[in-house]
N, C-alpha and C positions, 0 to 999 in steps of 0.2 A: 503494500500499499503506500501511495506517496500522498502527501498532503501539504498544504500551506496553512501557518497560523499566524495569527496578529495578536500581539499583546495588547490588553485593555487595560484601564486604569483600575479594574477591580481586583482586589485581594481579599480572599475567603479563608476562613479556618477550616480544616478538614480533618476528619478523624479516621484511623483505618479500623479493621476489625478487632484490633487488641486494644484500642481506645487511646492510642498515641495520638497527640494534635500536633498539627503543623500549619504553616501558612502556605498558601499557593496563590500565585498569580494567575488570573483567568485569561485564556487565550480563545479567541475566536477561530475556528479552523474550517477548512473546505477541503474535501478529499479530491483527488484527481479526476474522479467520477462525478463530482458536483455535490457530494452529500456534506452538508452542513454539520459541524459539531463543535462541542465546547470541551477545552482542554483544562486541566487544572495542574499547573506545572509548579512543582516545588523546589527543582535544582536544574541548573544548566551548567555544562562544563566545557571548557575548551582545553585541549591538550597543552601541557606547560611548554611544549617545543613551539607553539604557534604564538605568534603575534596577535593578542586578543584585543588591542586597543580599538580598532573600529568595532567589533563586536560588541564591547563595553559601550561604546557610544549609542549603537543600534538599539542596546538592550533597554536603554533609558526611555524610549520613544513608546508611547501608549495612546490608543485611542479609547474613545468612549465605546462601551459595548452597546450593540444594537437590541432591539426589544427581544429577538430570539434569544440571544446570549442571557440577557437579564432573566428571562423566564427559565432558561436552563440551570442558572445560578440558584434560582428559588427553589427548584425542583430537584436539585442534584442529590446524588447519593453516590459515594465513593467506594469502591471495594478495596 
């Protein structure tokens, strides 16, 4: 599967099945086949051998979530 994701301004608290809590940034996604989805990203990593300065700048860019993403946030459940 290939997909594109776009960072939103929303950060939510998620809990795993064992009750552990962490913060996750909400990303709005679109699969290569056109299926919309919402992702809750807790970590991103760039290899130490890579120059991540551009990536760090881009990671600071966020957009407002659209109505469908806001509904997904309200209805979310995380496995």
